[in-house]
C-alpha positions in Angstrom: 25.2 8.8 7.3 22.6 8.1 9.9 19.8 10.6 10.1 17.7 11.7 13.0 15.0 9.4 14.4 11.9 10.4 12.4 9.6 9.6 15.3 11.3 12.3 17.4 10.9 15.0 14.7 7.8 17.3 14.6 5.8 18.1 11.5 7.7 21.3 10.9 11.0 19.5 10.8 9.6 16.7 8.5 8.3 19.3 6.0 11.4 21.5 5.9 10.1 24.5 7.8 12.5 24.1 10.6 16.0 22.5 10.9 15.9 18.7 11.4 18.9 19.0 13.8 18.2 22.0 16.0 14.6 23.1 15.3 15.5 26.6 14.2 13.4 28.2 11.4 15.0 27.7 8.0 15.8 30.5 5.6 16.6 30.5 1.9 20.1 29.3 2.6 19.2 25.9 4.2 21.0 22.7 3.1 19.8 19.2 2.5 20.4 16.8 5.4 21.4 13.7 3.5 19.3 11.7 1.1 15.6 11.4 1.4 14.4 9.0 4.2 11.3 6.9 4.5 9.2 6.4 7.6 7.6 3.1 8.8 4.6 3.7 6.4 6.8 4.3 3.4 6.4 8.1 3.2 9.5 9.8 1.9 10.9 13.0 3.5 13.8 15.2 2.5 15.2 16.6 5.7 16.8 20.1 5.8 19.3 21.7 8.2 20.8 25.1 8.9 24.1 26.2 7.5 27.4 24.8 8.8 27.0 26.6 12.1 24.0 24.5 13.1 24.2 23.3 16.7 22.2 20.2 17.5 20.0 20.7 20.6 
C-alpha cells in the first residue's frame, strides 16, 4: 500500500489529530492508515484515517 506524500500533509495530519486522507478531525473511532512511515529525515509517523466512509479530498 502506498501512503500519502508526507510533504503534502500538515502537522495535524502527521500527528494524528486529523485524517491523513481527507483532513477531517479524528474521533475515538479512527483507524490506522497502514504501517508507520518515515520521512526524509528518518522520523517515523503513524498515519490515521476516518472510518470506512472517509472520502479523500
